[in-house]
MIMARMI-332014 format. One record per residue (C-alpha): residue in one letter; x, y, z; residue number from 1. Coordinates in nm, 2 decimals. Layout:
BEGIN
FIFI   code        x        y        z   pos
FIFI      A        X        Y        Z   NUM
...
END
This chain:
BEGIN
FIFI   code        x        y        z   pos
FIFI      M     0.68    -0.11    -2.70     1
FIFI      N     0.71     0.04    -2.32     2
FIFI      K     0.64    -0.13    -2.02     3
FIFI      L     0.58    -0.06    -1.65     4
FIFI      I     0.78    -0.22    -1.39     5
FIFI      Y     0.62    -0.22    -1.04     6
FIFI      F     0.85    -0.26    -0.76     7
FIFI      S     0.68    -0.38    -0.43     8
FIFI      A     0.73    -0.63    -0.14     9
FIFI      N     0.48    -0.85     0.01    10
FIFI      W     0.53    -0.71     0.37    11
FIFI      C     0.44    -0.33     0.23    12
FIFI      G     0.09    -0.19     0.28    13
FIFI      P     0.08     0.07    -0.01    14
FIFI      C     0.19    -0.21    -0.23    15
FIFI      K    -0.11    -0.40    -0.13    16
FIFI      M    -0.34    -0.11    -0.20    17
FIFI      V    -0.14    -0.06    -0.54    18
FIFI      G    -0.13    -0.46    -0.66    19
FIFI      P    -0.48    -0.50    -0.79    20
FIFI      T    -0.49    -0.15    -0.97    21
FIFI      L    -0.20    -0.27    -1.16    22
FIFI      E    -0.34    -0.59    -1.25    23
FIFI      K    -0.64    -0.42    -1.38    24
FIFI      V    -0.44    -0.18    -1.59    25
FIFI      S    -0.21    -0.49    -1.73    26
FIFI      Q    -0.58    -0.67    -1.83    27
FIFI      Q    -0.63    -0.37    -2.02    28
FIFI      G    -0.35    -0.46    -2.22    29
FIFI      I    -0.07    -0.22    -2.06    30
FIFI      P     0.26    -0.43    -2.00    31
FIFI      V     0.35    -0.46    -1.63    32
FIFI      Q     0.63    -0.64    -1.49    33
FIFI      K     0.61    -0.69    -1.09    34
FIFI      I     0.92    -0.73    -0.91    35
FIFI      D     0.95    -0.82    -0.55    36
FIFI      V     1.23    -0.61    -0.37    37
FIFI      D     1.32    -0.89    -0.11    38
FIFI      Q     1.38    -1.14    -0.41    39
FIFI      D     1.56    -0.96    -0.70    40
FIFI      P     1.77    -0.67    -0.54    41
FIFI      E     1.99    -0.66    -0.85    42
FIFI      I     1.71    -0.49    -1.08    43
FIFI      V     1.62    -0.28    -0.76    44
FIFI      S     1.99    -0.14    -0.75    45
FIFI      K     2.00    -0.11    -1.15    46
FIFI      Y     1.71     0.10    -1.12    47
FIFI      G     1.81     0.30    -0.81    48
FIFI      V     1.47     0.22    -0.63    49
FIFI      R     1.46     0.34    -0.31    50
FIFI      N     1.08     0.35    -0.19    51
FIFI      I     0.80     0.10    -0.26    52
FIFI      P     0.55     0.13    -0.44    53
FIFI      T     0.74     0.24    -0.74    54
FIFI      I     0.62     0.21    -1.11    55
FIFI      L     0.92     0.27    -1.38    56
FIFI      K     0.78     0.33    -1.73    57
FIFI      V     1.09     0.19    -1.92    58
FIFI      D     1.12     0.11    -2.34    59
FIFI      N     1.28    -0.17    -2.49    60
FIFI      N     1.61    -0.08    -2.40    61
FIFI      G     1.52    -0.06    -2.02    62
FIFI      V     1.55     0.32    -2.03    63
FIFI      V     1.34     0.49    -1.76    64
FIFI      L     1.09     0.76    -1.91    65
FIFI      G     0.91     0.82    -1.62    66
FIFI      T     0.86     0.73    -1.22    67
FIFI      L     0.58     0.71    -1.01    68
FIFI      I     0.63     0.67    -0.64    69
FIFI      G     0.34     0.58    -0.38    70
FIFI      V    -0.05     0.49    -0.43    71
FIFI      N    -0.19     0.61    -0.75    72
FIFI      S    -0.52     0.57    -0.93    73
FIFI      E    -0.60     0.38    -1.20    74
FIFI      D    -0.64     0.68    -1.40    75
FIFI      T    -0.31     0.80    -1.29    76
FIFI      I    -0.15     0.51    -1.39    77
FIFI      K    -0.31     0.47    -1.72    78
FIFI      N    -0.20     0.87    -1.79    79
FIFI      F     0.15     0.80    -1.69    80
FIFI      Y     0.18     0.48    -1.93    81
FIFI      N     0.03     0.65    -2.23    82
FIFI      G     0.20     1.01    -2.15    83
END
């Protein structure tokens, strides 16, 4: 099953805007893993994340299937996951 990995930081203004949207999406059954870029630099480096907020869609093996960068709407995130 695919999941979303959400890269953010406590000090990031746009991340604070996206966070509640991703919580809502998660409550609707879409698996979301939140990564604080300051707390987990290894996974940030593994996926080559350079901007936040970034959302990656990955498969069971951790292969990246798509990337969303910046502030996106709930519909955009759901379509990204389902697409």
